[in-house]
C-alpha positions as CSV (number, residue, x, y, z in Angstrom):
1,M,114.3,76.5,101.9
2,E,113.2,76.3,105.5
3,L,114.7,79.7,106.4
4,E,113.0,81.3,103.4
5,E,109.6,79.9,104.5
6,H,110.2,81.2,108.0
7,I,111.0,84.7,106.7
8,K,107.9,84.7,104.5
9,G,105.8,83.7,107.5
10,V,107.3,86.4,109.7
11,R,106.6,89.0,106.9
12,L,103.0,87.9,106.6
13,A,102.5,88.0,110.3
14,A,104.0,91.5,110.5
15,E,101.7,92.7,107.6
16,S,98.7,91.2,109.4
17,V,99.5,93.0,112.7
18,S,100.2,96.2,110.8
19,N,96.8,96.0,109.0
20,K,94.9,95.2,112.2
21,A,96.7,98.0,114.1
22,G,95.8,100.4,111.3
23,E,92.1,99.4,111.5
24,I,92.1,100.0,115.3
25,I,93.9,103.3,115.0
26,L,91.6,104.6,112.3
27,K,88.5,103.6,114.2
28,R,89.7,105.4,117.3
29,A,90.7,108.4,115.3
30,L,87.3,108.7,113.8
31,L,85.6,108.4,117.2
32,T,88.0,111.0,118.5
33,E,87.2,113.3,115.6
34,T,83.5,113.0,116.6
35,E,84.4,113.9,120.2
36,I,86.4,116.9,119.0
37,K,83.4,118.1,116.8
38,R,81.2,117.7,119.9
39,N,83.6,119.8,122.0
40,S,83.8,122.4,119.2
41,T,80.1,123.2,119.4
42,S,79.2,123.0,123.1
43,R,80.0,125.1,126.1
44,P,82.5,125.9,127.4
45,G,83.5,126.1,123.7
46,P,82.9,129.0,121.4
47,I,79.5,130.0,120.1
48,S,79.0,128.2,116.8
49,R,77.5,130.6,114.3
50,S,78.2,129.0,111.0
51,G,79.4,125.5,112.0
52,E,82.5,126.0,109.8
53,H,85.0,125.2,112.6
54,R,83.2,122.0,113.5
55,R,82.9,120.9,109.8
56,A,86.6,121.6,109.2
57,W,87.9,118.7,111.4
58,T,89.3,115.9,109.3
59,T,91.0,112.6,109.9
60,T,93.6,111.1,107.5
61,A,95.0,107.6,108.0
62,F,98.5,106.7,106.8
63,A,100.6,103.6,106.4
64,K,104.2,103.7,105.3
65,R,107.3,101.5,105.9
66,G,105.6,99.5,108.7
67,E,104.2,102.5,110.5
68,V,100.5,103.1,110.7
69,G,98.7,106.1,112.2
70,A,96.1,108.8,111.8
71,V,96.2,112.6,111.8
72,I,93.3,114.7,113.0
73,G,93.4,118.3,112.0
74,N,91.4,121.4,111.2
75,T,91.6,123.6,108.1
76,V,90.1,126.9,109.2
77,P,92.7,129.6,109.9
78,Y,91.4,130.4,113.4
79,A,91.4,126.9,114.7
80,M,94.6,127.3,116.7
81,R,93.3,130.5,118.3
82,L,90.2,128.7,119.5
83,E,92.2,125.7,120.8
84,F,94.9,127.7,122.6
85,G,93.5,131.2,122.9
86,F,95.3,134.4,121.8
87,A,96.5,137.4,123.7
88,G,98.2,140.1,121.8
89,T,98.1,142.3,118.7
90,D,97.4,140.7,115.3
91,S,99.0,141.8,112.0
92,L,96.3,144.4,111.5
93,G,97.0,146.1,114.9
94,R,93.9,144.7,116.6
95,V,94.3,143.8,120.3
96,Y,92.9,140.5,121.5
97,N,92.6,138.7,124.8
98,Q,90.7,135.6,123.7
99,P,90.5,132.6,126.1
100,P,91.2,129.1,124.9
101,Y,88.3,126.9,124.0
102,P,90.0,123.5,123.6
103,A,88.3,120.9,121.6
104,A,91.1,118.6,120.4
105,G,93.1,118.5,123.6
106,P,90.4,117.1,125.9
107,A,89.4,114.6,123.2
108,M,93.0,113.4,122.8
109,Q,93.4,112.9,126.5
110,L,90.3,110.7,126.5
111,A,91.4,108.8,123.5
112,Q,95.0,107.9,124.6
113,P,94.1,105.3,127.2
114,L,91.3,103.9,125.1
115,L,93.6,103.4,122.1
116,K,96.2,101.7,124.2
117,K,93.6,99.2,125.5
118,E,92.1,98.7,122.1
119,L,95.5,98.0,120.5
120,L,96.4,95.5,123.3
121,D,93.1,93.8,123.1
122,G,92.8,93.8,119.3
123,L,96.3,92.5,118.8
124,G,96.0,89.9,121.6
125,I,98.9,91.3,123.6
126,E,99.2,90.9,127.3
127,P,100.6,94.0,128.9
128,V,103.9,93.5,130.7
129,G,104.8,96.1,133.3
130,T,103.8,99.7,132.9
131,I,103.1,101.1,129.4
132,G,104.2,104.8,129.4
């Protein structure tokens, strides 16, 4: 009976950590989405005529089999061209030399160290060595 109680306690602790990590990740993802939207509408970004590109950024959280996370994405067809640029001929024969106007990349670079710190602090973990 003692082993069963111990296993139950470990499972409850793991669930609690997973839930807390999920909350931290979602909060940071939503803040990152806001930063991406800000990057999508200001220089050096593209001129925002309709606001469609900015509005199309979404965040979806997930939790499955002990894994938690969030995905930030954009639903407009030209989002990748704005983020990475495009040089070449499209399927209609038009020639482009569009520079990149990254919105997500810079926001993700800012978010990564913040998320690491928030997870360590939020879960009460002391860092050991270098976290890569």
